[in-house]
PDB file of N, CA, C and O in Angstrom:
ATOM      1  N   MET A   1       0.813  -1.189   0.000  1.00  0.00           N
ATOM      2  CA  MET A   1       0.000   0.000   0.000  1.00  0.00           C
ATOM      3  C   MET A   1       0.863   1.262   0.000  1.00  0.00           C
ATOM      4  O   MET A   1       0.523   2.258  -0.639  1.00  0.00           O
ATOM      5  N   GLN A   2       1.987   1.209   0.726  1.00  0.00           N
ATOM      6  CA  GLN A   2       2.873   2.368   0.754  1.00  0.00           C
ATOM      7  C   GLN A   2       3.503   2.613  -0.613  1.00  0.00           C
ATOM      8  O   GLN A   2       3.760   3.761  -0.974  1.00  0.00           O
ATOM      9  N   GLY A   3       3.756   1.553  -1.378  1.00  0.00           N
ATOM     10  CA  GLY A   3       4.319   1.693  -2.720  1.00  0.00           C
ATOM     11  C   GLY A   3       3.371   2.441  -3.644  1.00  0.00           C
ATOM     12  O   GLY A   3       3.802   3.276  -4.438  1.00  0.00           O
ATOM     13  N   ILE A   4       2.092   2.145  -3.543  1.00  0.00           N
ATOM     14  CA  ILE A   4       1.093   2.832  -4.366  1.00  0.00           C
ATOM     15  C   ILE A   4       1.014   4.300  -3.973  1.00  0.00           C
ATOM     16  O   ILE A   4       0.911   5.170  -4.838  1.00  0.00           O
ATOM     17  N   ALA A   5       1.060   4.580  -2.677  1.00  0.00           N
ATOM     18  CA  ALA A   5       1.006   5.965  -2.207  1.00  0.00           C
ATOM     19  C   ALA A   5       2.217   6.744  -2.705  1.00  0.00           C
ATOM     20  O   ALA A   5       2.088   7.898  -3.114  1.00  0.00           O
ATOM     21  N   LEU A   6       3.384   6.122  -2.674  1.00  0.00           N
ATOM     22  CA  LEU A   6       4.605   6.769  -3.163  1.00  0.00           C
ATOM     23  C   LEU A   6       4.511   7.025  -4.663  1.00  0.00           C
ATOM     24  O   LEU A   6       4.885   8.100  -5.133  1.00  0.00           O
ATOM     25  N   LEU A   7       4.022   6.061  -5.406  1.00  0.00           N
ATOM     26  CA  LEU A   7       3.854   6.220  -6.847  1.00  0.00           C
ATOM     27  C   LEU A   7       2.885   7.357  -7.175  1.00  0.00           C
ATOM     28  O   LEU A   7       3.154   8.165  -8.064  1.00  0.00           O
ATOM     29  N   VAL A   8       1.777   7.420  -6.471  1.00  0.00           N
ATOM     30  CA  VAL A   8       0.804   8.493  -6.685  1.00  0.00           C
ATOM     31  C   VAL A   8       1.437   9.840  -6.364  1.00  0.00           C
ATOM     32  O   VAL A   8       1.232  10.810  -7.093  1.00  0.00           O
ATOM     33  N   LEU A   9       2.197   9.908  -5.292  1.00  0.00           N
ATOM     34  CA  LEU A   9       2.865  11.153  -4.915  1.00  0.00           C
ATOM     35  C   LEU A   9       3.868  11.581  -5.984  1.00  0.00           C
ATOM     36  O   LEU A   9       3.924  12.757  -6.342  1.00  0.00           O
ATOM     37  N   LEU A  10       4.654  10.646  -6.492  1.00  0.00           N
ATOM     38  CA  LEU A  10       5.639  10.963  -7.524  1.00  0.00           C
ATOM     39  C   LEU A  10       4.975  11.422  -8.814  1.00  0.00           C
ATOM     40  O   LEU A  10       5.417  12.386  -9.438  1.00  0.00           O
ATOM     41  N   LEU A  11       3.914  10.729  -9.210  1.00  0.00           N
ATOM     42  CA  LEU A  11       3.244  11.082 -10.458  1.00  0.00           C
ATOM     43  C   LEU A  11       2.486  12.401 -10.346  1.00  0.00           C
ATOM     44  O   LEU A  11       2.398  13.146 -11.323  1.00  0.00           O
ATOM     45  N   SER A  12       1.950  12.693  -9.192  1.00  0.00           N
ATOM     46  CA  SER A  12       1.220  13.946  -9.037  1.00  0.00           C
ATOM     47  C   SER A  12       2.167  15.134  -8.957  1.00  0.00           C
ATOM     48  O   SER A  12       1.776  16.262  -9.260  1.00  0.00           O
ATOM     49  N   ASP A  13       3.400  14.892  -8.553  1.00  0.00           N
ATOM     50  CA  ASP A  13       4.379  15.960  -8.403  1.00  0.00           C
ATOM     51  C   ASP A  13       5.193  16.178  -9.677  1.00  0.00           C
ATOM     52  O   ASP A  13       5.896  17.183  -9.788  1.00  0.00           O
ATOM     53  N   HIS A  14       5.116  15.272 -10.626  1.00  0.00           N
ATOM     54  CA  HIS A  14       5.916  15.353 -11.851  1.00  0.00           C
ATOM     55  C   HIS A  14       5.005  15.541 -13.057  1.00  0.00           C
ATOM     56  O   HIS A  14       4.024  14.819 -13.232  1.00  0.00           O
ATOM     57  N   HIS A  15       5.340  16.503 -13.868  1.00  0.00           N
ATOM     58  CA  HIS A  15       4.593  16.754 -15.096  1.00  0.00           C
ATOM     59  C   HIS A  15       5.550  16.525 -16.256  1.00  0.00           C
ATOM     60  O   HIS A  15       6.673  17.028 -16.215  1.00  0.00           O
ATOM     61  N   PRO A  16       5.153  15.784 -17.295  1.00  0.00           N
ATOM     62  CA  PRO A  16       6.091  15.443 -18.372  1.00  0.00           C
ATOM     63  C   PRO A  16       6.643  16.644 -19.120  1.00  0.00           C
ATOM     64  O   PRO A  16       7.666  16.518 -19.793  1.00  0.00           O
ATOM     65  N   SER A  17       6.007  17.800 -19.028  1.00  0.00           N
ATOM     66  CA  SER A  17       6.545  18.963 -19.738  1.00  0.00           C
ATOM     67  C   SER A  17       7.595  19.704 -18.922  1.00  0.00           C
ATOM     68  O   SER A  17       8.176  20.674 -19.408  1.00  0.00           O
ATOM     69  N   HIS A  18       7.850  19.270 -17.697  1.00  0.00           N
ATOM     70  CA  HIS A  18       8.867  19.892 -16.847  1.00  0.00           C
ATOM     71  C   HIS A  18      10.179  19.144 -16.982  1.00  0.00           C
ATOM     72  O   HIS A  18      10.488  18.271 -16.171  1.00  0.00           O
ATOM     73  N   TRP A  19      10.943  19.479 -17.992  1.00  0.00           N
ATOM     74  CA  TRP A  19      12.253  18.886 -18.181  1.00  0.00           C
ATOM     75  C   TRP A  19      13.175  19.979 -18.682  1.00  0.00           C
ATOM     76  O   TRP A  19      12.724  21.001 -19.198  1.00  0.00           O
ATOM     77  N   GLU A  20      14.468  19.753 -18.526  1.00  0.00           N
ATOM     78  CA  GLU A  20      15.452  20.752 -18.907  1.00  0.00           C
ATOM     79  C   GLU A  20      16.562  20.108 -19.707  1.00  0.00           C
ATOM     80  O   GLU A  20      16.746  18.891 -19.689  1.00  0.00           O
ATOM     81  N   MET A  21      17.303  20.960 -20.414  1.00  0.00           N
ATOM     82  CA  MET A  21      18.479  20.511 -21.151  1.00  0.00           C
ATOM     83  C   MET A  21      19.576  21.540 -20.952  1.00  0.00           C
ATOM     84  O   MET A  21      19.300  22.707 -20.672  1.00  0.00           O
ATOM     85  N   SER A  22      20.821  21.106 -21.096  1.00  0.00           N
ATOM     86  CA  SER A  22      21.943  22.015 -20.933  1.00  0.00           C
ATOM     87  C   SER A  22      22.097  22.893 -22.175  1.00  0.00           C
ATOM     88  O   SER A  22      21.509  22.618 -23.221  1.00  0.00           O
ATOM     89  N   CYS A  23      22.877  23.929 -22.045  1.00  0.00           N
ATOM     90  CA  CYS A  23      23.143  24.823 -23.169  1.00  0.00           C
ATOM     91  C   CYS A  23      23.860  24.064 -24.292  1.00  0.00           C
ATOM     92  O   CYS A  23      23.545  24.250 -25.467  1.00  0.00           O
ATOM     93  N   ASP A  24      24.818  23.213 -23.930  1.00  0.00           N
ATOM     94  CA  ASP A  24      25.522  22.413 -24.942  1.00  0.00           C
ATOM     95  C   ASP A  24      24.573  21.471 -25.665  1.00  0.00           C
ATOM     96  O   ASP A  24      24.653  21.319 -26.884  1.00  0.00           O
ATOM     97  N   ASP A  25      23.669  20.835 -24.914  1.00  0.00           N
ATOM     98  CA  ASP A  25      22.687  19.946 -25.544  1.00  0.00           C
ATOM     99  C   ASP A  25      21.792  20.728 -26.502  1.00  0.00           C
ATOM    100  O   ASP A  25      21.490  20.263 -27.602  1.00  0.00           O
ATOM    101  N   TRP A  26      21.369  21.925 -26.074  1.00  0.00           N
ATOM    102  CA  TRP A  26      20.528  22.761 -26.937  1.00  0.00           C
ATOM    103  C   TRP A  26      21.260  23.126 -28.223  1.00  0.00           C
ATOM    104  O   TRP A  26      20.670  23.094 -29.302  1.00  0.00           O
ATOM    105  N   ASN A  27      22.530  23.471 -28.116  1.00  0.00           N
ATOM    106  CA  ASN A  27      23.297  23.820 -29.304  1.00  0.00           C
ATOM    107  C   ASN A  27      23.437  22.634 -30.257  1.00  0.00           C
ATOM    108  O   ASN A  27      23.364  22.806 -31.474  1.00  0.00           O
ATOM    109  N   GLU A  28      23.636  21.446 -29.718  1.00  0.00           N
ATOM    110  CA  GLU A  28      23.723  20.254 -30.562  1.00  0.00           C
ATOM    111  C   GLU A  28      22.393  19.983 -31.260  1.00  0.00           C
ATOM    112  O   GLU A  28      22.363  19.668 -32.450  1.00  0.00           O
ATOM    113  N   VAL A  29      21.295  20.105 -30.514  1.00  0.00           N
ATOM    114  CA  VAL A  29      19.966  19.905 -31.103  1.00  0.00           C
ATOM    115  C   VAL A  29      19.694  20.988 -32.145  1.00  0.00           C
ATOM    116  O   VAL A  29      19.120  20.711 -33.199  1.00  0.00           O
ATOM    117  N   ARG A  30      20.101  22.206 -31.853  1.00  0.00           N
ATOM    118  CA  ARG A  30      19.914  23.329 -32.785  1.00  0.00           C
ATOM    119  C   ARG A  30      20.586  23.043 -34.126  1.00  0.00           C
ATOM    120  O   ARG A  30      19.999  23.278 -35.182  1.00  0.00           O
ATOM    121  N   ILE A  31      21.813  22.537 -34.081  1.00  0.00           N
ATOM    122  CA  ILE A  31      22.542  22.206 -35.311  1.00  0.00           C
ATOM    123  C   ILE A  31      21.840  21.083 -36.060  1.00  0.00           C
ATOM    124  O   ILE A  31      21.724  21.118 -37.285  1.00  0.00           O
ATOM    125  N   GLU A  32      21.374  20.090 -35.319  1.00  0.00           N
ATOM    126  CA  GLU A  32      20.655  18.975 -35.941  1.00  0.00           C
ATOM    127  C   GLU A  32      19.369  19.459 -36.609  1.00  0.00           C
ATOM    128  O   GLU A  32      19.044  19.022 -37.713  1.00  0.00           O
ATOM    129  N   ILE A  33      18.642  20.349 -35.955  1.00  0.00           N
ATOM    130  CA  ILE A  33      17.408  20.889 -36.529  1.00  0.00           C
ATOM    131  C   ILE A  33      17.709  21.675 -37.793  1.00  0.00           C
ATOM    132  O   ILE A  33      17.039  21.504 -38.811  1.00  0.00           O
ATOM    133  N   LEU A  34      18.720  22.539 -37.729  1.00  0.00           N
ATOM    134  CA  LEU A  34      19.062  23.374 -38.885  1.00  0.00           C
ATOM    135  C   LEU A  34      19.542  22.556 -40.080  1.00  0.00           C
ATOM    136  O   LEU A  34      19.383  22.980 -41.225  1.00  0.00           O
ATOM    137  N   SER A  35      20.124  21.395 -39.824  1.00  0.00           N
ATOM    138  CA  SER A  35      20.629  20.567 -40.919  1.00  0.00           C
ATOM    139  C   SER A  35      19.561  19.628 -41.494  1.00  0.00           C
ATOM    140  O   SER A  35      19.806  18.946 -42.488  1.00  0.00           O
ATOM    141  N   ASP A  36      18.379  19.594 -40.869  1.00  0.00           N
ATOM    142  CA  ASP A  36      17.295  18.739 -41.362  1.00  0.00           C
ATOM    143  C   ASP A  36      16.609  19.432 -42.536  1.00  0.00           C
ATOM    144  O   ASP A  36      15.877  20.404 -42.352  1.00  0.00           O
ATOM    145  N   GLU A  37      16.847  18.934 -43.717  1.00  0.00           N
ATOM    146  CA  GLU A  37      16.313  19.553 -44.935  1.00  0.00           C
ATOM    147  C   GLU A  37      14.814  19.318 -45.121  1.00  0.00           C
ATOM    148  O   GLU A  37      14.180  19.990 -45.934  1.00  0.00           O
ATOM    149  N   GLU A  38      14.253  18.383 -44.385  1.00  0.00           N
ATOM    150  CA  GLU A  38      12.819  18.104 -44.508  1.00  0.00           C
ATOM    151  C   GLU A  38      11.964  19.091 -43.725  1.00  0.00           C
ATOM    152  O   GLU A  38      10.746  19.134 -43.902  1.00  0.00           O
ATOM    153  N   LEU A  39      12.589  19.878 -42.866  1.00  0.00           N
ATOM    154  CA  LEU A  39      11.866  20.881 -42.094  1.00  0.00           C
ATOM    155  C   LEU A  39      11.932  22.224 -42.798  1.00  0.00           C
ATOM    156  O   LEU A  39      12.965  22.584 -43.363  1.00  0.00           O
ATOM    157  N   GLY A  40      10.849  22.952 -42.765  1.00  0.00           N
ATOM    158  CA  GLY A  40      10.832  24.294 -43.335  1.00  0.00           C
ATOM    159  C   GLY A  40      11.436  25.295 -42.355  1.00  0.00           C
ATOM    160  O   GLY A  40      11.730  24.950 -41.210  1.00  0.00           O
ATOM    161  N   SER A  41      11.616  26.514 -42.800  1.00  0.00           N
ATOM    162  CA  SER A  41      12.245  27.526 -41.948  1.00  0.00           C
ATOM    163  C   SER A  41      11.382  27.850 -40.726  1.00  0.00           C
ATOM    164  O   SER A  41      11.914  28.130 -39.653  1.00  0.00           O
ATOM    165  N   ASP A  42      10.059  27.813 -40.879  1.00  0.00           N
ATOM    166  CA  ASP A  42       9.180  28.053 -39.725  1.00  0.00           C
ATOM    167  C   ASP A  42       9.343  26.944 -38.684  1.00  0.00           C
ATOM    168  O   ASP A  42       9.373  27.221 -37.485  1.00  0.00           O
ATOM    169  N   ALA A  43       9.446  25.706 -39.131  1.00  0.00           N
ATOM    170  CA  ALA A  43       9.639  24.578 -38.211  1.00  0.00           C
ATOM    171  C   ALA A  43      10.991  24.687 -37.522  1.00  0.00           C
ATOM    172  O   ALA A  43      11.102  24.422 -36.326  1.00  0.00           O
ATOM    173  N   HIS A  44      12.025  25.078 -38.272  1.00  0.00           N
ATOM    174  CA  HIS A  44      13.348  25.278 -37.664  1.00  0.00           C
ATOM    175  C   HIS A  44      13.250  26.288 -36.526  1.00  0.00           C
ATOM    176  O   HIS A  44      13.707  26.030 -35.412  1.00  0.00           O
ATOM    177  N   GLU A  45      12.656  27.428 -36.815  1.00  0.00           N
ATOM    178  CA  GLU A  45      12.569  28.499 -35.829  1.00  0.00           C
ATOM    179  C   GLU A  45      11.742  28.073 -34.615  1.00  0.00           C
ATOM    180  O   GLU A  45      12.138  28.317 -33.475  1.00  0.00           O
ATOM    181  N   TYR A  46      10.593  27.438 -34.858  1.00  0.00           N
ATOM    182  CA  TYR A  46       9.728  27.008 -33.758  1.00  0.00           C
ATOM    183  C   TYR A  46      10.446  26.006 -32.852  1.00  0.00           C
ATOM    184  O   TYR A  46      10.444  26.167 -31.632  1.00  0.00           O
ATOM    185  N   LEU A  47      11.056  24.980 -33.436  1.00  0.00           N
ATOM    186  CA  LEU A  47      11.705  23.947 -32.634  1.00  0.00           C
ATOM    187  C   LEU A  47      12.888  24.498 -31.851  1.00  0.00           C
ATOM    188  O   LEU A  47      13.064  24.171 -30.678  1.00  0.00           O
ATOM    189  N   ILE A  48      13.696  25.330 -32.492  1.00  0.00           N
ATOM    190  CA  ILE A  48      14.848  25.912 -31.805  1.00  0.00           C
ATOM    191  C   ILE A  48      14.377  26.782 -30.641  1.00  0.00           C
ATOM    192  O   ILE A  48      14.944  26.713 -29.551  1.00  0.00           O
ATOM    193  N   ASP A  49      13.351  27.594 -30.862  1.00  0.00           N
ATOM    194  CA  ASP A  49      12.825  28.441 -29.792  1.00  0.00           C
ATOM    195  C   ASP A  49      12.205  27.608 -28.674  1.00  0.00           C
ATOM    196  O   ASP A  49      12.372  27.925 -27.496  1.00  0.00           O
ATOM    197  N   TYR A  50      11.490  26.543 -29.040  1.00  0.00           N
ATOM    198  CA  TYR A  50      10.873  25.688 -28.026  1.00  0.00           C
ATOM    199  C   TYR A  50      11.944  25.043 -27.149  1.00  0.00           C
ATOM    200  O   TYR A  50      11.849  25.084 -25.922  1.00  0.00           O
ATOM    201  N   PHE A  51      12.963  24.448 -27.773  1.00  0.00           N
ATOM    202  CA  PHE A  51      14.007  23.796 -26.990  1.00  0.00           C
ATOM    203  C   PHE A  51      14.795  24.803 -26.161  1.00  0.00           C
ATOM    204  O   PHE A  51      15.305  24.454 -25.096  1.00  0.00           O
ATOM    205  N   ARG A  52      14.905  26.041 -26.626  1.00  0.00           N
ATOM    206  CA  ARG A  52      15.611  27.073 -25.845  1.00  0.00           C
ATOM    207  C   ARG A  52      14.870  27.356 -24.547  1.00  0.00           C
ATOM    208  O   ARG A  52      15.498  27.707 -23.549  1.00  0.00           O
ATOM    209  N   THR A  53      13.543  27.210 -24.538  1.00  0.00           N
ATOM    210  CA  THR A  53      12.792  27.426 -23.299  1.00  0.00           C
ATOM    211  C   THR A  53      13.095  26.357 -22.259  1.00  0.00           C
ATOM    212  O   THR A  53      12.779  26.535 -21.083  1.00  0.00           O
ATOM    213  N   LYS A  54      13.696  25.264 -22.668  1.00  0.00           N
ATOM    214  CA  LYS A  54      14.031  24.174 -21.751  1.00  0.00           C
ATOM    215  C   LYS A  54      15.428  24.317 -21.145  1.00  0.00           C
ATOM    216  O   LYS A  54      15.853  23.474 -20.354  1.00  0.00           O
ATOM    217  N   VAL A  55      16.146  25.391 -21.518  1.00  0.00           N
ATOM    218  CA  VAL A  55      17.494  25.640 -21.005  1.00  0.00           C
ATOM    219  C   VAL A  55      17.395  26.653 -19.866  1.00  0.00           C
ATOM    220  O   VAL A  55      16.999  27.797 -20.091  1.00  0.00           O
ATOM    221  N   PRO A  56      17.749  26.246 -18.645  1.00  0.00           N
ATOM    222  CA  PRO A  56      17.627  27.174 -17.517  1.00  0.00           C
ATOM    223  C   PRO A  56      18.703  28.259 -17.493  1.00  0.00           C
ATOM    224  O   PRO A  56      18.541  29.270 -16.810  1.00  0.00           O
ATOM    225  N   GLU A  57      19.784  28.066 -18.219  1.00  0.00           N
ATOM    226  CA  GLU A  57      20.892  29.027 -18.201  1.00  0.00           C
ATOM    227  C   GLU A  57      20.500  30.301 -18.949  1.00  0.00           C
ATOM    228  O   GLU A  57      20.126  30.254 -20.121  1.00  0.00           O
ATOM    229  N   GLU A  58      20.590  31.422 -18.268  1.00  0.00           N
ATOM    230  CA  GLU A  58      20.208  32.706 -18.858  1.00  0.00           C
ATOM    231  C   GLU A  58      21.166  33.136 -19.972  1.00  0.00           C
ATOM    232  O   GLU A  58      20.733  33.736 -20.955  1.00  0.00           O
ATOM    233  N   GLN A  59      22.450  32.839 -19.833  1.00  0.00           N
ATOM    234  CA  GLN A  59      23.469  33.333 -20.755  1.00  0.00           C
ATOM    235  C   GLN A  59      23.803  32.344 -21.874  1.00  0.00           C
ATOM    236  O   GLN A  59      24.881  32.433 -22.462  1.00  0.00           O
ATOM    237  N   CYS A  60      22.923  31.423 -22.173  1.00  0.00           N
ATOM    238  CA  CYS A  60      23.170  30.437 -23.229  1.00  0.00           C
ATOM    239  C   CYS A  60      23.085  31.117 -24.593  1.00  0.00           C
ATOM    240  O   CYS A  60      22.065  31.714 -24.938  1.00  0.00           O
ATOM    241  N   GLU A  61      24.155  31.019 -25.353  1.00  0.00           N
ATOM    242  CA  GLU A  61      24.228  31.625 -26.677  1.00  0.00           C
ATOM    243  C   GLU A  61      24.464  30.541 -27.730  1.00  0.00           C
ATOM    244  O   GLU A  61      25.078  29.515 -27.434  1.00  0.00           O
ATOM    245  N   PRO A  62      23.984  30.759 -28.951  1.00  0.00           N
ATOM    246  CA  PRO A  62      24.259  29.794 -30.026  1.00  0.00           C
ATOM    247  C   PRO A  62      25.753  29.748 -30.341  1.00  0.00           C
ATOM    248  O   PRO A  62      26.446  30.765 -30.312  1.00  0.00           O
ATOM    249  N   TRP A  63      26.226  28.547 -30.641  1.00  0.00           N
ATOM    250  CA  TRP A  63      27.616  28.399 -31.064  1.00  0.00           C
ATOM    251  C   TRP A  63      27.818  29.076 -32.411  1.00  0.00           C
ATOM    252  O   TRP A  63      26.923  29.057 -33.256  1.00  0.00           O
ATOM    253  N   GLN A  64      28.967  29.662 -32.614  1.00  0.00           N
ATOM    254  CA  GLN A  64      29.324  30.290 -33.883  1.00  0.00           C
ATOM    255  C   GLN A  64      30.304  29.385 -34.619  1.00  0.00           C
ATOM    256  O   GLN A  64      31.269  28.898 -34.030  1.00  0.00           O
ATOM    257  N   PHE A  65      30.058  29.165 -35.894  1.00  0.00           N
ATOM    258  CA  PHE A  65      30.940  28.340 -36.696  1.00  0.00           C
ATOM    259  C   PHE A  65      31.438  29.142 -37.886  1.00  0.00           C
ATOM    260  O   PHE A  65      30.767  30.066 -38.345  1.00  0.00           O
ATOM    261  N   GLY A  66      32.592  28.795 -38.373  1.00  0.00           N
ATOM    262  CA  GLY A  66      33.127  29.444 -39.560  1.00  0.00           C
ATOM    263  C   GLY A  66      33.902  30.700 -39.233  1.00  0.00           C
ATOM    264  O   GLY A  66      34.151  31.021 -38.071  1.00  0.00           O
ATOM    265  N   ARG A  67      34.269  31.391 -40.267  1.00  0.00           N
ATOM    266  CA  ARG A  67      35.040  32.616 -40.115  1.00  0.00           C
ATOM    267  C   ARG A  67      34.161  33.790 -39.753  1.00  0.00           C
ATOM    268  O   ARG A  67      32.979  33.842 -40.092  1.00  0.00           O
ATOM    269  N   LYS A  68      34.766  34.725 -39.059  1.00  0.00           N
ATOM    270  CA  LYS A  68      34.040  35.952 -38.723  1.00  0.00           C
ATOM    271  C   LYS A  68      34.438  37.035 -39.684  1.00  0.00           C
ATOM    272  O   LYS A  68      33.946  38.159 -39.586  1.00  0.00           O
TER     273      LYS A  68
END
């Protein structure tokens, strides 16, 4: 009975949309999204912005590649 109570407590306290990713993980996903040719530019922008909301770090910036 205590196992069921613990499970109910854990499930009621956890929502599947409450997850986070690191800035490095976001940058890797960002590159993967941008390189997916099957996605349109609106989908690229939406997905990148959505995943950025999952990064708790305020100072997370996109990686820069190539020459300046």
